[in-house]
C-alpha positions, 0 to 999 in steps of 0.5 A, a space after each residue: 822039192 821036199 819043202 815044196 811037197 811039205 807046203 802042198 800038204 800043209 793043211 792036213 799036216 797042221 790039222 794033225 798037229 792040232 789034233 795031237 796037241 788037243 789029245 795030249 794036253 787038256 789046255 789045248 783041248 779047251 781051245 777050238 780047232 779054228 783058233 789053233 789051226 791058223 797059228 800052227 800053219 803060220 808057224 810052219 810057213 814062217 820056218 820053211 824059208 829059214 830051213 831051206 837056206 839055214 838063214 836067220 829069221 827076219 825081224 818080221 818073223 821074230 815078231 810073229 813068233 813073239 806074238 804067238 807066245 803072247 797070244 798063248 799066254 793070254 789064252 791061259 796056256 802055261 809056258 810048259 804047255 806052249 813049249 811041249 806043243 811046239 815040240 809036238 809040232 816040230 816032231 810032226 813036221 820031221 815025220 812028215 818030211 821023212 815020209 815024203 823023202 821015202 816016197 820020193 826016194 830022196 838022198 839021205 844026206 839031203 834029208 839029214 841036213 834038212 832035218 838038222 835045219 828043222 830042229 835048229 830053226 824050231 829051237 830058235 823060234 821056240 825061244 822067241 815064242 817063250 819070250 813073248 809068253 814071258 812078256 805077256 806074263 809080266 804085263 799080266 803080273 803088273 796089271 794084277 798087282 795094280 788091281 790088288 793095289 787099287 782094291 787095297 786102297 779102296 778098302 783101307 781108305 774106306 772109299 768102297 763100293 761094298 758089293 764090288 769089293 766083296 766080289 773082288 775079295 772073293 775073286 782073290 779067294 778071301 772071305 769078305 765076312 771074316 775078321 782081319 787085322 790091318 797091317 803096315 810094315 816098314 822096309 829098310 835097306 837091309 830088308 827091302 819091300 820084296 823081302 818083307 812081303 816074303 816074310 809076311 808070306 800071305 797066301 793060301 798055303 798052310 799056316 800062312 795068313 790069309 789076306 791081301 798085301 801090296 806096296 803102298 806109299 813105300 810100305 807093305 800094307 794090307 790086312 791079314 787074318 793073323 800075323 806070322 810070328 817070324 817078323 822080327 827083322 822089320 817094324 810091323 804095326 797091326 791094328 785091332 781085328 775087325 770086319 770089312 767096314 772097320 779096316 780103315 780105322 784098323 789101318 790108321 792104327 796100324 800105320 801109327 804103330 808102324 811109324 812109332 816102332 820104326 822111329 824108335 828102332 823097334 823091330 817085330 810086331 807092335 800094336 798101338 797099346 803095346 807101345 805105351 806113350 811112344 806114339 804120343 812122343 812121336 806125334 806131339 812135336 811141341 811137347 816133345 821139343 819143350 821136354 828136350 829143351 828143358 831136360 836134354 839140351 842143357 847137358 848135350 855139351 859133350 863135356 860129360 853131359 852124354 854120360 849123365 843123360 845115358 845114366 838117367 836113361 838107364 836109371 828110368 829104364 831100370 825102375 829107378 834102382 841105382 844098383 841095377 843101373 850101375 851094373 848095366 853101365 859097369 860103373 860104381 853106384 856112387 858114380 850113378 848117384 853123382 850123375 843123377 845129382 848133377 842132372 837134377 842140379 842142372 835141369 831142376 828136375 826131381 827124379 823122385 817125383 813121378 810127374 817130373 820123371 815122366 817129363 824127363 823120360 819124354 824128353 829122352 825118348 824124343 831125343 832118340 828120334 832126333 839123334 837116331 839112337 835106338 
């Protein structure tokens, strides 16, 4: 009888619930009564049968609660406001039942049992509504991520409609007339893409770079107004600062710098000019392979050859100073001189000749790529 009385007074109850939600929550105040009232009435109607028999919700009822949460998310209602609104509605329903029970002088035990059923059913229904809200958020997040990727691809590839891109950048809170540096970071198993994005920390907060980044072809790509200092755990390439129409060139340079740094195991931020000849070593296969054949392969026999090659590598890295090289390798200076002479005898190189030394260095650097040695 009590539930039937609630059904008979459903319309005014629903209007009181909507009015209270609009009075207490600005997000709901922006929506019309005509939009809010049908959902409030439907939710109560769906819960009444479960409340009367303490049964579980049917699949159709669950789907309706999920759809309610999705609809609220699409209208911009935050999940905290959704849950708060749901609790307001539940409290109003309990108050309505208590008023009716007093009017009809119903047994308190029945009223208490029904109140427990109301709260239990409301809690379950609220969980399904929250699930729907989260589903809609995930869909929106994926759609937003795709929009970011599409915008980045159009900017970094140069295939842009300038007016549209400017509008899209402004929608992202970015100044289309500012100067930006293209950036490309190479994730690793130890530092996956989501961690790289957090490391770069692009966003509106203080000290964070302003810009736009997203996953493109397995790397974190984008553009920023400055590069954060704490990026030492991954290989990051940056291009020169430029206006919007220059970002494709800047990104091409950043990509080459990132690929070079990753190939040589160099973590941190690198511009192309800081890498010297290493980008050419990586890119010019024919020259590099010839230098390896001439200066590395003859000693890559496992019979003392690796020690000789490491000595030559250290010698060139230490400005051709025998004493510094010996100290770095923890060997006697005469050992260094012996290994250098052996290298020259086998390869025909003259390490005192700058041209020959450069060729040897090129071959050793190229071999680092092939062996993965950093």
